[in-house]
N, CA, C and O atoms as a CHARMM CRD file, in Angstrom:
* protein
*
  300
    1    1 MET  N     86.59800 145.87300 107.05700 PROA 1      0.00000
    2    1 MET  CA    85.18200 146.12300 107.04300 PROA 1      0.00000
    3    1 MET  C     84.67500 146.03800 108.46800 PROA 1      0.00000
    4    1 MET  O     85.09700 145.16500 109.22700 PROA 1      0.00000
    5    2 THR  N     83.77900 146.93000 108.84000 PROA 2      0.00000
    6    2 THR  CA    83.18300 146.85200 110.16600 PROA 2      0.00000
    7    2 THR  C     81.67500 146.93700 110.06800 PROA 2      0.00000
    8    2 THR  O     81.12500 147.71500 109.28900 PROA 2      0.00000
    9    3 LEU  N     81.02600 146.13000 110.86500 PROA 3      0.00000
   10    3 LEU  CA    79.58000 146.22100 111.02700 PROA 3      0.00000
   11    3 LEU  C     79.38500 146.83500 112.40900 PROA 3      0.00000
   12    3 LEU  O     79.64300 146.17400 113.41500 PROA 3      0.00000
   13    4 ASP  N     78.93800 148.07800 112.47800 PROA 4      0.00000
   14    4 ASP  CA    78.94300 148.76500 113.76200 PROA 4      0.00000
   15    4 ASP  C     77.55700 149.12400 114.27300 PROA 4      0.00000
   16    4 ASP  O     77.43800 150.02400 115.10400 PROA 4      0.00000
   17    5 ASN  N     76.51700 148.46600 113.81700 PROA 5      0.00000
   18    5 ASN  CA    75.19800 148.79700 114.31800 PROA 5      0.00000
   19    5 ASN  C     74.42600 147.53700 114.65800 PROA 5      0.00000
   20    5 ASN  O     74.63700 146.48500 114.05400 PROA 5      0.00000
   21    6 ARG  N     73.54400 147.64600 115.61400 PROA 6      0.00000
   22    6 ARG  CA    72.77400 146.47600 116.06400 PROA 6      0.00000
   23    6 ARG  C     71.79400 145.99400 115.00600 PROA 6      0.00000
   24    6 ARG  O     71.52800 144.79600 114.91700 PROA 6      0.00000
   25    7 ALA  N     71.26000 146.88900 114.21400 PROA 7      0.00000
   26    7 ALA  CA    70.30000 146.49600 113.17400 PROA 7      0.00000
   27    7 ALA  C     70.96900 145.71800 112.04700 PROA 7      0.00000
   28    7 ALA  O     70.29600 145.03800 111.27300 PROA 7      0.00000
   29    8 ARG  N     72.28400 145.81500 111.95400 PROA 8      0.00000
   30    8 ARG  CA    73.06700 145.13300 110.92400 PROA 8      0.00000
   31    8 ARG  C     72.56200 145.43500 109.51200 PROA 8      0.00000
   32    8 ARG  O     72.53100 144.56000 108.64700 PROA 8      0.00000
   33    9 ASN  N     72.17400 146.67600 109.30300 PROA 9      0.00000
   34    9 ASN  CA    71.71600 147.08100 107.97500 PROA 9      0.00000
   35    9 ASN  C     72.71800 148.00300 107.27900 PROA 9      0.00000
   36    9 ASN  O     72.44700 148.50200 106.18700 PROA 9      0.00000
   37   10 ARG  N     73.87100 148.23100 107.90600 PROA 10     0.00000
   38   10 ARG  CA    74.90700 149.06800 107.30100 PROA 10     0.00000
   39   10 ARG  C     76.24900 148.35200 107.30200 PROA 10     0.00000
   40   10 ARG  O     76.55500 147.56000 108.19400 PROA 10     0.00000
   41   11 VAL  N     77.02600 148.64700 106.29800 PROA 11     0.00000
   42   11 VAL  CA    78.39600 148.14500 106.24600 PROA 11     0.00000
   43   11 VAL  C     79.28400 149.30000 105.79100 PROA 11     0.00000
   44   11 VAL  O     78.94700 150.02700 104.85700 PROA 11     0.00000
   45   12 LYS  N     80.42100 149.45600 106.46400 PROA 12     0.00000
   46   12 LYS  CA    81.40400 150.47500 106.09600 PROA 12     0.00000
   47   12 LYS  C     82.68200 149.76200 105.68500 PROA 12     0.00000
   48   12 LYS  O     83.12000 148.81500 106.33800 PROA 12     0.00000
   49   13 ILE  N     83.26700 150.22700 104.60300 PROA 13     0.00000
   50   13 ILE  CA    84.49500 149.62200 104.10400 PROA 13     0.00000
   51   13 ILE  C     85.52500 150.72600 103.92600 PROA 13     0.00000
   52   13 ILE  O     85.28500 151.70100 103.21400 PROA 13     0.00000
   53   14 LEU  N     86.66500 150.57000 104.57000 PROA 14     0.00000
   54   14 LEU  CA    87.77400 151.50200 104.44300 PROA 14     0.00000
   55   14 LEU  C     88.88100 150.77900 103.70200 PROA 14     0.00000
   56   14 LEU  O     89.31100 149.70500 104.12400 PROA 14     0.00000
   57   15 TYR  N     89.34500 151.35100 102.60700 PROA 15     0.00000
   58   15 TYR  CA    90.40100 150.70400 101.83400 PROA 15     0.00000
   59   15 TYR  C     91.33000 151.74600 101.22500 PROA 15     0.00000
   60   15 TYR  O     90.98700 152.92200 101.10700 PROA 15     0.00000
   61   16 TRP  N     92.49700 151.28900 100.84700 PROA 16     0.00000
   62   16 TRP  CA    93.52100 152.13100 100.24700 PROA 16     0.00000
   63   16 TRP  C     93.44300 151.98800  98.73600 PROA 16     0.00000
   64   16 TRP  O     93.40800 150.87000  98.22300 PROA 16     0.00000
   65   17 GLU  N     93.41700 153.10700  98.01500 PROA 17     0.00000
   66   17 GLU  CA    93.40900 153.07300  96.56100 PROA 17     0.00000
   67   17 GLU  C     94.47300 154.01600  96.03200 PROA 17     0.00000
   68   17 GLU  O     94.28900 155.23400  96.02800 PROA 17     0.00000
   69   18 ARG  N     95.54900 153.47100  95.60000 PROA 18     0.00000
   70   18 ARG  CA    96.71300 154.13600  95.01700 PROA 18     0.00000
   71   18 ARG  C     97.29700 155.28600  95.83900 PROA 18     0.00000
   72   18 ARG  O     98.45400 155.18700  96.24800 PROA 18     0.00000
   73   19 ASN  N     96.56800 156.36100  96.10000 PROA 19     0.00000
   74   19 ASN  CA    97.17800 157.51500  96.75900 PROA 19     0.00000
   75   19 ASN  C     96.37500 158.02700  97.95600 PROA 19     0.00000
   76   19 ASN  O     96.62400 159.13300  98.43400 PROA 19     0.00000
   77   20 GLY  N     95.42100 157.24100  98.44300 PROA 20     0.00000
   78   20 GLY  CA    94.65900 157.67800  99.60700 PROA 20     0.00000
   79   20 GLY  C     93.61400 156.65600 100.01600 PROA 20     0.00000
   80   20 GLY  O     93.32700 155.69800  99.29900 PROA 20     0.00000
   81   21 PHE  N     93.05800 156.89500 101.19400 PROA 21     0.00000
   82   21 PHE  CA    92.02500 156.00800 101.71200 PROA 21     0.00000
   83   21 PHE  C     90.67500 156.35000 101.10500 PROA 21     0.00000
   84   21 PHE  O     90.40700 157.50600 100.77800 PROA 21     0.00000
   85   22 CYS  N     89.82500 155.34100 100.95500 PROA 22     0.00000
   86   22 CYS  CA    88.44800 155.51400 100.49200 PROA 22     0.00000
   87   22 CYS  C     87.52900 154.90800 101.54400 PROA 22     0.00000
   88   22 CYS  O     87.83400 153.86500 102.12300 PROA 22     0.00000
   89   23 LEU  N     86.40900 155.56700 101.78300 PROA 23     0.00000
   90   23 LEU  CA    85.40200 155.04800 102.70100 PROA 23     0.00000
   91   23 LEU  C     84.13900 154.81400 101.90500 PROA 23     0.00000
   92   23 LEU  O     83.65100 155.71300 101.22000 PROA 23     0.00000
   93   24 TRP  N     83.61200 153.61100 101.99400 PROA 24     0.00000
   94   24 TRP  CA    82.42900 153.21400 101.24700 PROA 24     0.00000
   95   24 TRP  C     81.39000 152.76100 102.25500 PROA 24     0.00000
   96   24 TRP  O     81.70300 151.99000 103.16300 PROA 24     0.00000
   97   25 LEU  N     80.16100 153.22900 102.10800 PROA 25     0.00000
   98   25 LEU  CA    79.08200 152.88200 103.02600 PROA 25     0.00000
   99   25 LEU  C     77.88900 152.37900 102.23400 PROA 25     0.00000
  100   25 LEU  O     77.50500 152.97300 101.22700 PROA 25     0.00000
  101   26 LYS  N     77.30600 151.28300 102.69300 PROA 26     0.00000
  102   26 LYS  CA    76.07700 150.78300 102.08100 PROA 26     0.00000
  103   26 LYS  C     75.08100 150.54700 103.20600 PROA 26     0.00000
  104   26 LYS  O     75.41500 149.94300 104.22600 PROA 26     0.00000
  105   27 ARG  N     73.83700 151.03500 103.01200 PROA 27     0.00000
  106   27 ARG  CA    72.76500 150.83000 103.98300 PROA 27     0.00000
  107   27 ARG  C     71.60900 150.13500 103.29000 PROA 27     0.00000
  108   27 ARG  O     71.13600 150.58500 102.24600 PROA 27     0.00000
  109   28 LEU  N     71.15900 149.04300 103.87100 PROA 28     0.00000
  110   28 LEU  CA    70.03600 148.30400 103.31900 PROA 28     0.00000
  111   28 LEU  C     68.73300 148.88300 103.85000 PROA 28     0.00000
  112   28 LEU  O     68.65000 149.26500 105.01800 PROA 28     0.00000
  113   29 GLU  N     67.73400 148.94800 103.01200 PROA 29     0.00000
  114   29 GLU  CA    66.43900 149.49400 103.40900 PROA 29     0.00000
  115   29 GLU  C     65.57900 148.47400 104.15000 PROA 29     0.00000
  116   29 GLU  O     64.91600 148.82900 105.12500 PROA 29     0.00000
  117   30 ALA  N     65.57400 147.21800 103.71000 PROA 30     0.00000
  118   30 ALA  CA    64.64600 146.25200 104.29000 PROA 30     0.00000
  119   30 ALA  C     65.31100 144.98600 104.81300 PROA 30     0.00000
  120   30 ALA  O     64.67500 144.24400 105.56100 PROA 30     0.00000
  121   31 GLU  N     66.53200 144.71300 104.46300 PROA 31     0.00000
  122   31 GLU  CA    67.19600 143.46300 104.84100 PROA 31     0.00000
  123   31 GLU  C     68.28300 143.72500 105.87600 PROA 31     0.00000
  124   31 GLU  O     68.51100 144.86300 106.28800 PROA 31     0.00000
  125   32 ARG  N     68.94900 142.64600 106.28900 PROA 32     0.00000
  126   32 ARG  CA    70.07800 142.72900 107.20900 PROA 32     0.00000
  127   32 ARG  C     71.26700 142.00800 106.59400 PROA 32     0.00000
  128   32 ARG  O     71.10500 141.02600 105.87000 PROA 32     0.00000
  129   33 PHE  N     72.46000 142.50500 106.88800 PROA 33     0.00000
  130   33 PHE  CA    73.66300 141.79800 106.47300 PROA 33     0.00000
  131   33 PHE  C     73.86000 140.60600 107.38900 PROA 33     0.00000
  132   33 PHE  O     73.54700 140.66700 108.57800 PROA 33     0.00000
  133   34 LYS  N     74.37800 139.52600 106.83400 PROA 34     0.00000
  134   34 LYS  CA    74.71300 138.35900 107.63400 PROA 34     0.00000
  135   34 LYS  C     75.99400 138.67900 108.37400 PROA 34     0.00000
  136   34 LYS  O     76.98500 139.07900 107.76300 PROA 34     0.00000
  137   35 ALA  N     75.98300 138.50700 109.67500 PROA 35     0.00000
  138   35 ALA  CA    77.12100 138.89700 110.50200 PROA 35     0.00000
  139   35 ALA  C     77.94800 137.69000 110.89900 PROA 35     0.00000
  140   35 ALA  O     77.42700 136.57500 110.92900 PROA 35     0.00000
  141   36 PRO  N     79.22300 137.88300 111.20400 PROA 36     0.00000
  142   36 PRO  CA    80.05700 136.77400 111.66400 PROA 36     0.00000
  143   36 PRO  C     79.57300 136.28400 113.03100 PROA 36     0.00000
  144   36 PRO  O     78.87300 137.01400 113.73300 PROA 36     0.00000
  145   37 PRO  N     79.93700 135.05800 113.41700 PROA 37     0.00000
  146   37 PRO  CA    79.44700 134.51600 114.68100 PROA 37     0.00000
  147   37 PRO  C     79.98000 135.22700 115.91200 PROA 37     0.00000
  148   37 PRO  O     79.34300 135.17200 116.96400 PROA 37     0.00000
  149   38 ASP  N     81.13200 135.90000 115.82000 PROA 38     0.00000
  150   38 ASP  CA    81.70500 136.57300 116.98100 PROA 38     0.00000
  151   38 ASP  C     81.57300 138.08300 116.81800 PROA 38     0.00000
  152   38 ASP  O     82.38900 138.68600 116.12100 PROA 38     0.00000
  153   39 PRO  N     80.56600 138.72100 117.44000 PROA 39     0.00000
  154   39 PRO  CA    80.38500 140.16300 117.26600 PROA 39     0.00000
  155   39 PRO  C     81.47100 140.99200 117.94100 PROA 39     0.00000
  156   39 PRO  O     81.51800 142.20600 117.74600 PROA 39     0.00000
  157   40 GLY  N     82.35200 140.36700 118.73500 PROA 40     0.00000
  158   40 GLY  CA    83.43900 141.09700 119.38400 PROA 40     0.00000
  159   40 GLY  C     84.55700 141.48200 118.42900 PROA 40     0.00000
  160   40 GLY  O     85.39200 142.32100 118.76900 PROA 40     0.00000
  161   41 ASP  N     84.59100 140.89200 117.24700 PROA 41     0.00000
  162   41 ASP  CA    85.62100 141.23700 116.26900 PROA 41     0.00000
  163   41 ASP  C     85.40100 142.65000 115.76000 PROA 41     0.00000
  164   41 ASP  O     84.28000 143.02100 115.41300 PROA 41     0.00000
  165   42 ASP  N     86.46700 143.43800 115.71400 PROA 42     0.00000
  166   42 ASP  CA    86.36300 144.81400 115.24300 PROA 42     0.00000
  167   42 ASP  C     86.36600 144.90300 113.72400 PROA 42     0.00000
  168   42 ASP  O     85.67300 145.74400 113.15200 PROA 42     0.00000
  169   43 ALA  N     87.13100 144.05500 113.07200 PROA 43     0.00000
  170   43 ALA  CA    87.25600 144.12400 111.61900 PROA 43     0.00000
  171   43 ALA  C     87.22400 142.72000 111.02600 PROA 43     0.00000
  172   43 ALA  O     87.59400 141.74000 111.67400 PROA 43     0.00000
  173   44 ILE  N     86.77800 142.65100 109.79600 PROA 44     0.00000
  174   44 ILE  CA    86.69500 141.38500 109.08100 PROA 44     0.00000
  175   44 ILE  C     87.48000 141.54600 107.78700 PROA 44     0.00000
  176   44 ILE  O     87.29500 142.53400 107.07600 PROA 44     0.00000
  177   45 GLU  N     88.33800 140.60900 107.47400 PROA 45     0.00000
  178   45 GLU  CA    89.07800 140.64900 106.21500 PROA 45     0.00000
  179   45 GLU  C     88.42600 139.68800 105.24000 PROA 45     0.00000
  180   45 GLU  O     88.26300 138.50400 105.53700 PROA 45     0.00000
  181   46 LEU  N     88.05000 140.20800 104.06000 PROA 46     0.00000
  182   46 LEU  CA    87.40600 139.41300 103.03100 PROA 46     0.00000
  183   46 LEU  C     88.11000 139.60400 101.70300 PROA 46     0.00000
  184   46 LEU  O     88.72300 140.64200 101.45600 PROA 46     0.00000
  185   47 THR  N     88.01900 138.60700 100.85900 PROA 47     0.00000
  186   47 THR  CA    88.46800 138.77300  99.48000 PROA 47     0.00000
  187   47 THR  C     87.39500 139.56900  98.73900 PROA 47     0.00000
  188   47 THR  O     86.29100 139.75000  99.25400 PROA 47     0.00000
  189   48 ALA  N     87.70800 140.03800  97.54800 PROA 48     0.00000
  190   48 ALA  CA    86.71900 140.77500  96.75100 PROA 48     0.00000
  191   48 ALA  C     85.51800 139.88700  96.43300 PROA 48     0.00000
  192   48 ALA  O     84.37900 140.35300  96.43700 PROA 48     0.00000
  193   49 GLU  N     85.77300 138.62500  96.16200 PROA 49     0.00000
  194   49 GLU  CA    84.69000 137.69200  95.85500 PROA 49     0.00000
  195   49 GLU  C     83.79100 137.47200  97.07100 PROA 49     0.00000
  196   49 GLU  O     82.56600 137.46500  96.94300 PROA 49     0.00000
  197   50 GLU  N     84.39600 137.29000  98.25700 PROA 50     0.00000
  198   50 GLU  CA    83.61700 137.10900  99.48000 PROA 50     0.00000
  199   50 GLU  C     82.80300 138.35800  99.80400 PROA 50     0.00000
  200   50 GLU  O     81.66500 138.25800 100.26300 PROA 50     0.00000
  201   51 LEU  N     83.38000 139.53000  99.56800 PROA 51     0.00000
  202   51 LEU  CA    82.65700 140.78800  99.80000 PROA 51     0.00000
  203   51 LEU  C     81.42800 140.86500  98.90700 PROA 51     0.00000
  204   51 LEU  O     80.34500 141.21600  99.37300 PROA 51     0.00000
  205   52 ASN  N     81.58300 140.54600  97.64600 PROA 52     0.00000
  206   52 ASN  CA    80.43900 140.55700  96.73200 PROA 52     0.00000
  207   52 ASN  C     79.36100 139.56900  97.17800 PROA 52     0.00000
  208   52 ASN  O     78.17000 139.87400  97.11000 PROA 52     0.00000
  209   53 TRP  N     79.77700 138.38700  97.63400 PROA 53     0.00000
  210   53 TRP  CA    78.81400 137.40700  98.12100 PROA 53     0.00000
  211   53 TRP  C     78.05100 137.95400  99.32600 PROA 53     0.00000
  212   53 TRP  O     76.82900 137.83100  99.40800 PROA 53     0.00000
  213   54 MET  N     78.79800 138.56500 100.26900 PROA 54     0.00000
  214   54 MET  CA    78.15400 139.09900 101.46100 PROA 54     0.00000
  215   54 MET  C     77.17500 140.21700 101.10800 PROA 54     0.00000
  216   54 MET  O     76.07400 140.27000 101.65700 PROA 54     0.00000
  217   55 LEU  N     77.56400 141.10900 100.19900 PROA 55     0.00000
  218   55 LEU  CA    76.68800 142.20300  99.80000 PROA 55     0.00000
  219   55 LEU  C     75.44500 141.69000  99.07800 PROA 55     0.00000
  220   55 LEU  O     74.40600 142.35100  99.07900 PROA 55     0.00000
  221   56 ASP  N     75.54800 140.51600  98.46300 PROA 56     0.00000
  222   56 ASP  CA    74.39800 139.90500  97.80300 PROA 56     0.00000
  223   56 ASP  C     73.52100 139.10900  98.77600 PROA 56     0.00000
  224   56 ASP  O     72.47700 138.58700  98.38300 PROA 56     0.00000
  225   57 GLY  N     73.94700 139.01300 100.05600 PROA 57     0.00000
  226   57 GLY  CA    73.12500 138.35400 101.05500 PROA 57     0.00000
  227   57 GLY  C     73.54700 136.94500 101.42000 PROA 57     0.00000
  228   57 GLY  O     72.85900 136.28300 102.19700 PROA 57     0.00000
  229   58 PHE  N     74.64900 136.47300 100.88600 PROA 58     0.00000
  230   58 PHE  CA    75.12600 135.12400 101.19700 PROA 58     0.00000
  231   58 PHE  C     75.76300 135.12200 102.58300 PROA 58     0.00000
  232   58 PHE  O     76.55900 136.01000 102.89200 PROA 58     0.00000
  233   59 ASP  N     75.43100 134.14900 103.41500 PROA 59     0.00000
  234   59 ASP  CA    75.99500 134.04700 104.75800 PROA 59     0.00000
  235   59 ASP  C     77.31000 133.27700 104.69300 PROA 59     0.00000
  236   59 ASP  O     77.31300 132.05000 104.58800 PROA 59     0.00000
  237   60 LEU  N     78.41300 133.99200 104.75300 PROA 60     0.00000
  238   60 LEU  CA    79.73900 133.37700 104.62200 PROA 60     0.00000
  239   60 LEU  C     80.11400 132.52100 105.82400 PROA 60     0.00000
  240   60 LEU  O     80.91900 131.59900 105.68900 PROA 60     0.00000
  241   61 TRP  N     79.55500 132.79900 106.98900 PROA 61     0.00000
  242   61 TRP  CA    79.99000 132.12300 108.20200 PROA 61     0.00000
  243   61 TRP  C     79.20500 130.86300 108.50300 PROA 61     0.00000
  244   61 TRP  O     79.68100 130.02300 109.26700 PROA 61     0.00000
  245   62 ARG  N     78.04400 130.70000 107.94200 PROA 62     0.00000
  246   62 ARG  CA    77.27200 129.48000 108.18200 PROA 62     0.00000
  247   62 ARG  C     77.46100 128.44900 107.09000 PROA 62     0.00000
  248   62 ARG  O     77.11600 127.27900 107.25800 PROA 62     0.00000
  249   63 ASN  N     78.00300 128.88300 105.98300 PROA 63     0.00000
  250   63 ASN  CA    78.27500 127.95300 104.90400 PROA 63     0.00000
  251   63 ASN  C     79.46800 127.09300 105.30700 PROA 63     0.00000
  252   63 ASN  O     80.49800 127.61200 105.74000 PROA 63     0.00000
  253   64 LYS  N     79.33100 125.83100 105.16700 PROA 64     0.00000
  254   64 LYS  CA    80.42600 124.93300 105.53300 PROA 64     0.00000
  255   64 LYS  C     81.08600 124.40600 104.26200 PROA 64     0.00000
  256   64 LYS  O     80.40200 124.09000 103.28900 PROA 64     0.00000
  257   65 PRO  N     82.40200 124.31400 104.27100 PROA 65     0.00000
  258   65 PRO  CA    83.09700 123.80200 103.08800 PROA 65     0.00000
  259   65 PRO  C     82.83300 122.31500 102.90100 PROA 65     0.00000
  260   65 PRO  O     82.32700 121.63700 103.79400 PROA 65     0.00000
  261   66 HSD  N     83.18400 121.83400 101.73700 PROA 66     0.00000
  262   66 HSD  CA    83.05900 120.40800 101.45400 PROA 66     0.00000
  263   66 HSD  C     83.96200 119.62200 102.38600 PROA 66     0.00000
  264   66 HSD  O     85.01200 120.09600 102.82000 PROA 66     0.00000
  265   67 ARG  N     83.53100 118.42900 102.67400 PROA 67     0.00000
  266   67 ARG  CA    84.30900 117.54400 103.51200 PROA 67     0.00000
  267   67 ARG  C     85.58900 117.14600 102.78700 PROA 67     0.00000
  268   67 ARG  O     85.57300 116.92500 101.57600 PROA 67     0.00000
  269   68 VAL  N     86.68200 117.05600 103.50900 PROA 68     0.00000
  270   68 VAL  CA    87.94800 116.62700 102.92500 PROA 68     0.00000
  271   68 VAL  C     87.92100 115.11800 102.79600 PROA 68     0.00000
  272   68 VAL  O     87.72800 114.40600 103.78200 PROA 68     0.00000
  273   69 LEU  N     88.11300 114.63300 101.59000 PROA 69     0.00000
  274   69 LEU  CA    88.11700 113.19100 101.35400 PROA 69     0.00000
  275   69 LEU  C     89.54500 112.69200 101.22900 PROA 69     0.00000
  276   69 LEU  O     90.39200 113.33500 100.60800 PROA 69     0.00000
  277   70 ARG  N     89.79500 111.55100 101.81900 PROA 70     0.00000
  278   70 ARG  CA    91.10600 110.92200 101.75200 PROA 70     0.00000
  279   70 ARG  C     90.96200 109.65200 100.91400 PROA 70     0.00000
  280   70 ARG  O     90.14800 108.78500 101.23400 PROA 70     0.00000
  281   71 PRO  N     91.73700 109.54400  99.86000 PROA 71     0.00000
  282   71 PRO  CA    91.61400 108.34100  99.03400 PROA 71     0.00000
  283   71 PRO  C     92.09600 107.09700  99.79700 PROA 71     0.00000
  284   71 PRO  O     93.04000 107.15200 100.58600 PROA 71     0.00000
  285   72 ARG  N     91.42300 105.99500  99.53700 PROA 72     0.00000
  286   72 ARG  CA    91.82700 104.72100 100.12900 PROA 72     0.00000
  287   72 ARG  C     92.47800 103.88700  99.04500 PROA 72     0.00000
  288   72 ARG  O     91.98000 103.78700  97.92300 PROA 72     0.00000
  289   73 TYR  N     93.57900 103.30500  99.39800 PROA 73     0.00000
  290   73 TYR  CA    94.30900 102.48200  98.42400 PROA 73     0.00000
  291   73 TYR  C     93.87300 101.03300  98.56100 PROA 73     0.00000
  292   73 TYR  O     93.80700 100.48800  99.66300 PROA 73     0.00000
  293   74 VAL  N     93.58400 100.43600  97.44700 PROA 74     0.00000
  294   74 VAL  CA    93.20300  99.02500  97.42800 PROA 74     0.00000
  295   74 VAL  C     94.31200  98.25600  96.72100 PROA 74     0.00000
  296   74 VAL  O     94.69400  98.59100  95.60000 PROA 74     0.00000
  297   75 ALA  N     94.81800  97.23800  97.37300 PROA 75     0.00000
  298   75 ALA  CA    95.91600  96.47800  96.76700 PROA 75     0.00000
  299   75 ALA  C     95.43000  95.26100  96.04900 PROA 75     0.00000
  300   75 ALA  O     96.23000  94.51600  95.48500 PROA 75     0.00000
């Protein structure tokens, strides 16, 4: 997937489907897509679930995962 415009209102997705490439384009009328923190990246790899979240407006790069907890043993 590439975000190639400064307005960040378009997303292009190039993918392989069984016997050829498909190009999918979505342009938002009033909103902006949430962009990754490093605009120098040419392509972004997402799972299908992450793609759906991004298209729905969820910011994947600012969301922080849960803290890793380490159990403490009590003797």
